[in-house]
C-alpha positions as CSV (number, residue, x, y, z in Angstrom):
1,X,-20.8,29.9,29.7
2,X,-23.8,31.3,27.8
3,X,-25.8,29.0,25.6
4,X,-24.1,30.7,22.5
5,X,-20.6,30.1,23.7
6,X,-21.3,26.5,24.6
7,X,-22.8,26.0,21.0
8,X,-19.5,27.4,19.8
9,X,-17.8,24.4,21.1
10,X,-19.6,22.2,18.6
11,X,-17.4,23.5,15.7
12,X,-14.5,22.0,14.4
13,X,-13.7,23.9,11.3
14,X,-10.9,22.8,8.8
15,X,-7.7,24.5,9.2
16,X,-4.6,24.0,6.7
17,X,-1.0,23.5,7.9
18,X,0.2,25.1,4.6
19,X,-1.9,28.1,4.6
20,X,-1.5,32.1,4.1
21,X,-1.0,34.4,7.2
22,X,-4.1,36.0,6.5
23,X,-6.2,33.0,6.5
24,X,-4.3,32.0,9.6
25,X,-5.1,35.2,11.3
26,X,-8.9,34.8,10.3
27,X,-9.0,31.2,12.1
28,X,-7.5,32.9,15.2
29,X,-10.3,35.7,15.0
30,X,-12.8,32.8,14.5
31,X,-11.6,31.1,17.6
32,X,-11.4,34.3,19.8
33,X,-15.0,35.6,18.5
34,X,-16.8,32.2,18.6
35,X,-15.3,30.1,21.4
36,X,-14.6,27.3,19.0
37,X,-14.4,23.8,20.5
38,X,-11.7,22.3,18.2
39,X,-9.9,22.1,14.8
40,X,-9.5,19.4,12.3
41,X,-6.2,19.8,10.7
42,X,-5.5,19.1,6.7
43,X,-2.3,19.7,4.9
44,X,-3.4,22.5,2.5
45,X,-6.6,23.8,0.7
46,X,-5.5,22.1,-2.5
47,X,-5.3,18.6,-0.8
48,X,-8.8,18.8,0.3
49,X,-10.8,15.7,-1.2
50,X,-13.5,17.7,-2.6
51,X,-11.1,19.7,-4.5
52,X,-10.8,16.6,-6.9
53,X,-12.4,18.1,-9.9
54,X,-10.3,21.4,-9.8
55,X,-7.2,19.2,-9.9
56,X,-5.4,21.9,-8.0
57,X,-1.6,21.0,-7.5
58,X,-0.6,20.3,-4.1
59,X,2.8,22.1,-3.1
60,X,4.6,19.7,-1.0
61,X,6.6,21.4,2.3
62,X,9.2,19.7,4.1
63,X,8.4,21.8,7.1
64,X,4.7,20.9,7.6
65,X,5.3,19.0,10.7
66,X,7.0,21.7,12.3
67,X,4.5,24.3,11.1
68,X,1.6,21.8,12.4
69,X,3.2,22.0,15.9
70,X,3.5,25.8,15.7
71,X,0.0,26.4,14.3
72,X,-1.3,24.1,17.2
73,X,0.5,26.2,20.0
74,X,-0.6,29.5,18.3
75,X,-4.4,28.5,18.0
76,X,-4.7,27.1,21.5
77,X,-3.4,30.4,22.6
78,X,-6.5,32.1,21.1
79,X,-8.9,30.0,23.0
80,X,-10.6,30.3,26.5
81,X,-11.3,26.8,26.8
82,X,-8.6,24.4,25.4
83,X,-9.6,23.0,22.0
84,X,-9.7,19.6,21.0
85,X,-7.2,19.2,18.2
86,X,-8.1,16.5,15.5
87,X,-6.9,14.9,12.5
88,X,-7.9,12.3,10.0
89,X,-4.9,10.1,10.5
90,X,-5.6,6.6,9.5
91,X,-2.2,5.3,8.6
92,X,-0.4,7.9,10.4
93,X,0.4,11.5,10.3
94,X,1.7,10.9,6.9
95,X,-1.5,10.6,5.7
96,X,-1.7,14.5,5.8
97,X,1.9,15.7,6.7
98,X,5.4,15.1,4.9
99,X,8.2,13.6,6.6
100,X,6.4,11.8,9.3
101,X,6.0,8.0,9.8
102,X,3.6,6.1,7.7
103,X,2.0,2.8,8.7
104,X,0.2,0.3,6.7
105,X,-3.4,0.8,5.2
106,X,-5.9,-1.1,7.2
107,X,-6.5,-3.5,4.2
108,X,-3.1,-4.6,4.9
109,X,-3.6,-5.0,8.5
110,X,-6.7,-7.0,7.6
111,X,-4.3,-9.6,6.0
112,X,-3.0,-10.3,9.3
113,X,-3.9,-13.6,11.3
114,X,-6.1,-13.1,14.0
115,X,-3.2,-14.3,16.3
116,X,-1.2,-11.1,15.4
117,X,-4.0,-8.8,16.4
118,X,-1.6,-7.1,18.7
119,X,0.1,-5.7,15.8
120,X,-2.8,-3.6,14.9
121,X,-2.8,-2.4,18.6
122,X,0.8,-1.5,18.1
123,X,-0.1,0.7,15.3
124,X,-3.0,2.7,16.9
125,X,-0.4,3.2,19.8
126,X,2.4,4.4,17.7
127,X,0.1,6.7,15.4
128,X,-1.2,8.1,19.0
129,X,2.2,8.8,20.2
130,X,3.0,10.6,16.6
131,X,-0.3,12.5,16.9
132,X,0.4,13.5,20.7
133,X,4.1,14.8,19.5
134,X,2.4,17.5,17.5
135,X,-0.3,18.6,20.1
136,X,-2.9,16.4,18.7
137,X,-5.6,14.6,20.7
138,X,-7.9,13.1,18.5
139,X,-7.8,10.8,15.5
140,X,-10.7,10.6,13.4
141,X,-10.2,6.9,12.7
142,X,-10.2,4.0,12.2
143,X,-12.8,2.7,9.7
144,X,-15.7,0.4,11.0
145,X,-16.7,0.1,7.3
146,X,-16.8,-3.5,6.2
147,X,-15.8,-3.6,2.5
148,X,-18.2,-5.7,0.8
149,X,-18.4,-4.0,-2.5
150,X,-14.9,-4.2,-4.8
151,X,-16.0,-1.3,-6.9
152,X,-16.2,1.3,-3.9
153,X,-14.2,4.2,-5.1
154,X,-13.4,5.6,-1.7
155,X,-13.1,2.9,1.0
156,X,-11.4,-0.2,-0.2
157,X,-7.9,0.0,1.1
158,X,-9.0,2.0,4.1
159,X,-11.1,-0.9,5.4
160,X,-10.0,-3.8,7.3
161,X,-11.7,-6.1,4.7
162,X,-15.0,-8.0,4.4
163,X,-15.3,-9.8,7.5
164,X,-17.6,-8.3,10.1
165,X,-15.8,-10.0,12.8
166,X,-12.4,-9.1,11.9
167,X,-13.2,-5.4,11.0
168,X,-14.7,-5.0,14.6
169,X,-11.8,-6.7,16.3
170,X,-9.2,-5.0,14.5
171,X,-10.9,-1.5,14.9
172,X,-11.1,-2.1,18.5
173,X,-7.5,-3.3,18.8
174,X,-6.6,0.1,17.0
175,X,-8.8,2.2,19.3
176,X,-7.5,0.6,22.4
177,X,-3.7,1.3,21.2
178,X,-4.6,5.0,20.9
179,X,-6.3,5.4,24.0
180,X,-3.6,3.8,26.1
181,X,-1.5,6.6,25.3
182,X,-4.4,9.1,25.5
183,X,-5.5,10.0,22.3
184,X,-9.2,9.6,21.5
185,X,-10.6,7.8,18.4
186,X,-13.4,7.6,16.2
187,X,-15.4,4.8,14.4
188,X,-16.7,5.8,11.0
189,X,-18.6,6.0,8.6
190,X,-22.0,5.2,10.3
191,X,-24.1,3.4,9.6
192,X,-21.6,1.7,7.2
193,X,-19.9,3.0,4.0
194,X,-18.5,-0.2,2.6
195,X,-21.3,-1.3,0.2
196,X,-21.4,1.7,-1.7
197,X,-20.0,2.9,-5.4
198,X,-20.2,6.5,-4.9
199,X,-17.4,8.5,-3.4
200,X,-19.5,10.8,-0.8
201,X,-16.8,13.7,-1.2
202,X,-18.4,14.2,-4.6
203,X,-21.9,12.8,-4.3
204,X,-24.5,10.9,-2.1
205,X,-24.0,7.2,-1.9
206,X,-27.6,5.2,-1.2
207,X,-27.5,2.0,0.7
208,X,-30.4,-0.1,-0.4
209,X,-30.1,-2.6,2.5
210,X,-33.0,-3.1,5.0
211,X,-32.6,-2.4,8.6
212,X,-32.3,-6.2,9.3
213,X,-29.7,-6.5,6.9
214,X,-27.9,-3.5,8.4
215,X,-28.1,-5.2,11.9
216,X,-26.6,-8.5,10.5
217,X,-23.7,-6.9,8.7
218,X,-22.7,-3.3,8.3
219,X,-23.8,-2.1,11.9
220,X,-21.9,-5.0,13.6
221,X,-18.7,-3.3,14.3
222,X,-20.4,-0.2,15.4
223,X,-22.3,-2.5,17.9
224,X,-19.0,-4.1,19.4
225,X,-17.6,-0.4,19.5
226,X,-20.7,0.6,21.5
227,X,-20.1,-2.2,23.8
228,X,-16.7,-0.9,24.4
229,X,-17.5,2.5,24.9
230,X,-16.0,4.0,21.9
231,X,-14.9,7.5,22.1
232,X,-17.1,8.9,19.3
233,X,-18.8,7.7,16.3
234,X,-18.7,9.5,12.8
235,X,-21.9,9.5,10.7
236,X,-21.5,9.1,7.0
237,X,-22.8,11.1,4.2
238,X,-24.9,8.3,2.9
239,X,-28.4,7.7,2.4
240,X,-30.3,4.7,3.8
241,X,-34.1,4.9,2.2
242,X,-35.1,2.2,4.6
243,X,-34.4,4.2,7.5
244,X,-36.0,7.4,6.1
245,X,-39.5,6.4,5.0
246,X,-37.9,5.7,1.4
247,X,-36.3,9.1,1.2
248,X,-32.7,9.7,0.1
249,X,-31.6,11.7,3.0
250,X,-28.0,11.7,4.2
251,X,-27.3,10.1,7.4
252,X,-25.7,13.2,8.9
253,X,-29.2,15.0,8.4
254,X,-31.3,12.1,9.6
255,X,-32.8,12.1,13.3
256,X,-33.9,8.5,12.2
257,X,-30.4,7.3,11.9
258,X,-28.7,9.1,14.7
259,X,-31.5,9.6,17.3
260,X,-33.5,6.6,16.6
261,X,-31.2,4.1,15.4
262,X,-27.7,5.0,17.0
263,X,-29.1,6.6,20.2
264,X,-32.2,4.8,21.4
265,X,-31.9,1.4,19.5
266,X,-28.5,0.8,19.8
267,X,-28.0,2.8,23.1
268,X,-25.1,5.0,22.2
269,X,-24.4,7.5,24.7
270,X,-21.0,9.0,23.4
271,X,-20.0,11.6,21.1
272,X,-21.4,11.9,17.6
273,X,-19.4,13.9,14.9
274,X,-20.6,14.7,11.5
275,X,-18.4,13.8,8.4
276,X,-17.0,17.0,6.8
277,X,-19.6,19.4,6.2
278,X,-18.0,20.7,3.1
279,X,-18.6,17.4,1.1
280,X,-20.7,17.8,-2.0
281,X,-22.9,15.3,-0.8
282,X,-24.4,17.6,1.7
283,X,-22.5,21.0,1.3
284,X,-24.9,22.3,-1.8
285,X,-28.1,21.3,-0.1
286,X,-28.8,24.7,1.3
287,X,-28.7,28.3,0.2
288,X,-29.1,29.9,3.6
289,X,-25.7,30.0,5.3
290,X,-26.0,28.1,8.9
291,X,-28.8,26.1,7.6
292,X,-26.8,23.0,6.9
293,X,-25.0,23.3,10.3
294,X,-28.4,23.6,12.0
295,X,-29.9,20.5,10.2
296,X,-27.0,18.7,11.1
297,X,-27.1,19.6,14.9
298,X,-30.9,18.8,14.7
299,X,-30.3,15.2,13.5
300,X,-28.4,14.4,16.4
301,X,-24.7,15.4,15.6
302,X,-22.7,16.7,18.7
303,X,-19.6,18.1,16.7
304,X,-19.9,19.7,13.3
305,X,-16.7,18.7,11.2
306,X,-15.3,21.0,8.7
307,X,-18.4,23.4,9.4
308,X,-17.7,26.2,6.7
309,X,-20.4,28.9,8.2
310,X,-19.6,29.2,11.5
311,X,-21.2,32.3,13.1
312,X,-24.3,31.7,11.1
313,X,-24.5,28.2,12.2
314,X,-24.0,29.1,15.8
315,X,-26.8,31.9,15.3
316,X,-29.4,29.4,13.7
317,X,-28.7,26.4,16.4
318,X,-29.0,29.4,19.0
319,X,-32.3,30.3,17.5
320,X,-33.8,26.7,17.0
321,X,-32.3,24.3,19.4
322,X,-33.7,23.1,22.7
323,X,-31.6,24.2,25.6
324,X,-31.2,20.8,27.1
325,X,-30.2,19.2,23.7
326,X,-27.2,21.9,23.9
327,X,-26.6,20.8,27.2
328,X,-26.5,17.4,26.6
329,X,-24.0,18.0,23.5
330,X,-21.8,20.2,25.6
331,X,-21.7,17.6,28.2
332,X,-20.7,14.7,25.9
333,X,-18.1,17.1,24.2
334,X,-16.7,17.9,27.6
335,X,-16.3,14.6,28.6
336,X,-14.0,13.9,25.6
337,X,-12.0,16.8,26.5
338,X,-11.5,15.6,30.0
339,X,-10.6,12.1,28.9
340,X,-7.7,13.9,26.4
341,X,-6.6,15.6,29.4
342,X,-6.5,18.9,27.8
343,X,-8.9,20.7,30.7
344,X,-6.5,20.1,33.7
345,X,-3.1,20.3,32.0
346,X,-2.8,16.4,31.9
347,X,-1.9,16.3,28.0
348,X,1.7,15.4,27.8
349,X,3.5,16.0,24.2
350,X,5.5,13.2,23.4
351,X,9.1,13.9,22.7
352,X,9.5,13.2,19.2
353,X,8.2,11.2,16.1
354,X,8.8,7.4,16.3
355,X,10.5,6.6,12.8
356,X,12.4,3.9,14.4
357,X,9.6,2.2,16.0
358,X,7.6,2.7,12.9
359,X,10.1,0.9,10.9
360,X,10.3,-2.0,13.1
361,X,6.5,-2.4,13.3
362,X,6.1,-2.1,9.7
363,X,8.6,-4.9,9.2
364,X,6.6,-7.3,11.7
365,X,3.3,-6.4,9.9
366,X,5.2,-7.4,6.5
367,X,6.6,-10.7,7.7
368,X,3.0,-11.6,8.8
369,X,0.6,-10.0,6.3
370,X,2.4,-11.3,3.0
371,X,-0.3,-13.7,1.3
372,X,0.9,-16.4,-1.1
373,X,-2.2,-16.9,-3.3
374,X,-0.5,-19.4,-5.7
375,X,2.2,-21.5,-5.1
376,X,3.9,-23.8,-8.0
377,X,7.1,-24.4,-6.0
378,X,7.7,-20.7,-6.6
379,X,11.2,-20.7,-5.0
380,X,12.4,-23.7,-6.5
381,X,11.2,-22.5,-10.0
382,X,13.2,-19.2,-9.7
383,X,16.3,-20.7,-8.4
384,X,16.6,-23.1,-10.9
385,X,15.7,-20.9,-13.7
386,X,18.6,-18.6,-12.2
387,X,21.1,-21.3,-12.5
388,X,20.3,-22.1,-16.0
389,X,20.4,-18.3,-17.0
390,X,16.7,-18.5,-18.2
391,X,15.5,-16.1,-15.4
392,X,14.7,-12.4,-15.9
393,X,13.3,-9.9,-13.5
394,X,10.7,-7.4,-14.5
395,X,9.6,-4.1,-12.4
396,X,6.5,-2.5,-13.5
397,X,5.5,1.1,-12.7
398,X,9.0,1.2,-10.8
399,X,12.6,1.4,-11.9
400,X,15.0,-1.6,-11.4
401,X,16.4,0.0,-8.4
402,X,14.2,-1.1,-5.9
403,X,14.4,-2.7,-2.3
404,X,12.7,-5.9,-3.9
405,X,15.4,-6.4,-6.6
406,X,18.3,-5.1,-4.6
407,X,17.6,-7.8,-2.1
408,X,17.5,-10.6,-4.7
409,X,20.1,-9.7,-7.0
410,X,22.8,-10.9,-4.7
411,X,21.4,-14.5,-4.9
412,X,19.7,-14.4,-8.4
413,X,21.6,-14.3,-11.7
414,X,19.2,-12.7,-13.9
415,X,18.7,-9.4,-16.2
416,X,16.8,-6.6,-14.8
417,X,13.9,-4.8,-16.7
418,X,11.3,-2.1,-15.7
419,X,8.4,-0.8,-17.7
420,X,6.2,2.1,-16.9
421,X,3.5,3.7,-19.1
422,X,4.7,2.6,-22.6
423,X,3.4,2.3,-26.0
424,X,2.4,-0.9,-27.8
425,X,5.6,-0.7,-29.9
426,X,7.8,-0.6,-27.0
427,X,5.9,-3.7,-25.4
428,X,6.6,-5.7,-28.5
429,X,10.6,-4.6,-28.5
430,X,10.5,-5.6,-24.7
431,X,8.7,-9.0,-25.5
432,X,11.5,-9.7,-27.9
433,X,14.0,-9.2,-25.6
434,X,12.5,-11.6,-23.1
435,X,12.2,-14.2,-25.6
436,X,15.5,-15.9,-24.6
437,X,14.2,-16.4,-21.1
438,X,11.3,-18.8,-19.9
439,X,10.9,-17.6,-16.4
440,X,9.9,-14.1,-15.3
441,X,9.7,-12.8,-11.8
442,X,7.3,-9.8,-11.9
443,X,7.4,-6.8,-9.3
444,X,4.2,-5.1,-10.0
445,X,3.9,-1.5,-8.1
446,X,0.7,-0.5,-8.0
447,X,0.6,3.4,-8.7
448,X,-2.5,4.5,-6.5
449,X,-4.3,3.0,-3.7
450,X,-7.8,4.1,-5.1
451,X,-9.4,2.5,-8.2
452,X,-9.8,5.4,-10.4
453,X,-8.3,4.5,-14.0
454,X,-7.2,1.1,-13.0
455,X,-5.1,2.2,-9.9
456,X,-2.9,4.2,-12.4
457,X,-1.9,1.2,-14.5
458,X,-1.5,1.6,-18.0
459,X,-3.5,-0.5,-20.6
460,X,-0.5,-1.7,-22.3
461,X,1.1,-2.8,-18.9
462,X,-2.2,-5.2,-18.4
463,X,-1.7,-6.2,-22.0
464,X,1.9,-7.1,-21.3
465,X,1.1,-9.0,-18.1
466,X,-1.2,-11.2,-20.1
467,X,1.0,-12.0,-22.8
468,X,3.7,-12.8,-20.4
469,X,1.4,-15.2,-18.3
470,X,0.3,-17.2,-21.5
471,X,3.9,-17.6,-22.9
472,X,6.2,-17.9,-19.8
473,X,6.5,-19.2,-16.4
474,X,5.6,-16.1,-14.2
475,X,5.8,-15.3,-10.7
476,X,3.8,-12.2,-9.7
477,X,4.5,-10.2,-6.7
478,X,1.9,-7.3,-6.3
479,X,3.0,-4.5,-4.3
480,X,-0.2,-2.4,-3.5
481,X,-4.1,-2.8,-3.3
482,X,-5.3,-6.3,-3.7
483,X,-8.3,-5.1,-5.6
484,X,-6.1,-4.6,-8.4
485,X,-5.8,-8.3,-8.8
486,X,-9.4,-8.4,-10.5
487,X,-8.1,-5.9,-13.4
488,X,-5.3,-8.6,-14.4
489,X,-6.2,-10.5,-17.3
490,X,-5.6,-14.3,-17.3
491,X,-4.2,-14.2,-13.8
492,X,-5.0,-17.8,-13.2
493,X,-2.2,-18.7,-16.0
494,X,0.5,-17.1,-13.7
495,X,2.5,-20.0,-12.1
496,X,2.8,-18.1,-8.9
497,X,1.2,-15.2,-7.1
498,X,2.2,-13.3,-4.0
499,X,0.4,-10.4,-2.5
500,X,2.4,-7.8,-0.8
501,X,0.0,-4.9,-0.2
502,X,2.5,-2.0,0.5
503,X,5.5,-0.8,-1.4
504,X,7.4,0.3,2.0
505,X,11.2,-0.9,2.1
506,X,10.3,-3.2,5.1
507,X,7.7,-4.8,2.8
508,X,10.1,-5.2,-0.1
509,X,12.8,-6.6,1.9
510,X,10.4,-9.3,3.5
511,X,9.1,-10.3,0.4
512,X,12.5,-11.1,-0.9
513,X,13.3,-13.0,2.0
514,X,10.0,-15.0,1.7
515,X,11.1,-15.7,-1.9
516,X,14.7,-16.7,-1.4
517,X,14.0,-18.6,2.0
518,X,10.7,-20.2,0.9
519,X,9.2,-18.7,4.1
520,X,5.7,-19.5,5.2
521,X,3.3,-16.6,4.2
522,X,1.1,-16.2,7.4
523,X,-1.4,-13.5,5.6
524,X,-4.6,-14.3,3.9
525,X,-6.7,-11.9,1.5
526,X,-8.8,-9.8,3.6
527,X,-11.3,-9.3,0.4
528,X,-12.8,-11.6,-2.1
529,X,-11.0,-11.2,-5.5
530,X,-13.5,-12.4,-8.4
531,X,-11.0,-13.9,-10.7
532,X,-9.1,-16.0,-8.2
């Protein structure tokens, strides 16, 4: 191949599963003309995180999985060298594709005891098999970010927690699970996106830590990954002034971060991939098309993810790059393709999606991750109140027909109520209806995993919780991101508190079993909650 053809291999433009035929044909032409090395799949243009401000409506399509499979076959036929098909599937294909198995968020896995780390391996393995069933070889996951900032708007639930040893250990288990079924993985977002309060899809986060502080904490999981020959490391769009002579330069565009710190100081010899180059923290820096792609490559990235200016980027790199550097990046990428088995036809597509295995695995994770934070003889309190007719079951942000209540009601005699986004007047009416009961079993279904707008919880719901805690014996089960706990007023007044993390059917049923049978809760909170 010519140098220009080799440079084409470094480009992994974004492609969309639900796209127009016109756009699909344009991608096919791009592959044929520029020898593209890989593609990164997203659900649709409206689903891209940088479209957040536009609030474009995502149109769901039950046929997305089959479309993904068909598109991969179609695109591969256009390539002279088999392309490395990639996707961001941190909690499974379901992160991008409807009607596919979903696995727990990393923060849920972080609640598992160390003795159950094999379950994280199994998650990686099953996600790998699901990806292979579609023809995908490369998962841009897991996160090695240590979530030590509770106000982080974008990492949070995607991190294994705030303990650096556990984050490193669980990230490696996840990676090993994928690798063992022939799927490549990626540690991200180097040098650590956990202690930030800006979403890099929309702006540039700045890390104030010194190199010594980073080496002690943020870099620890990456160092462990390097020691275990991780397939690739993704560079985050975040600035570390201490590593850039005091300048707020994004790590993706910084030789100091990639070449000096990652390559020379930490000794990493594997593939380096940029975070998506369409993200607003970097996408608006240069007026000239292709300049961003060149700057990212020059800083040390081997693969340019979500590159939007492929022809121009190739020409800029060809014009400016040292041939030896081009060869080095090309060699690293080819090693990954070889490992994935796509250069010699070893890549076998799995037969089908693992829905049954996912359900069994999710149940095992639920049984070992549910965390009892406060226990005032929870089971006894609820059973006695039920016998006396003093118990009521209250569902927040979900109707009364839910797996948790359905599993409880055969054993508990209690009326059922549900509340979503309600007005103050309605809260007063509900509180009036609850006056005859002294014990309230509350199921809080957290609407959103991200903290924006109080995780989607209405202010009236928070006020209702406060009043109930102060006037009733309350047992609260939280199905969702544990960081929501720090928003709940007078939480210490609740008699009992159990964190369940996910609202999957398996998690709700296990939570009911735990309550009725007073089962041991093996899980522990993976992050610090200030009001506990």
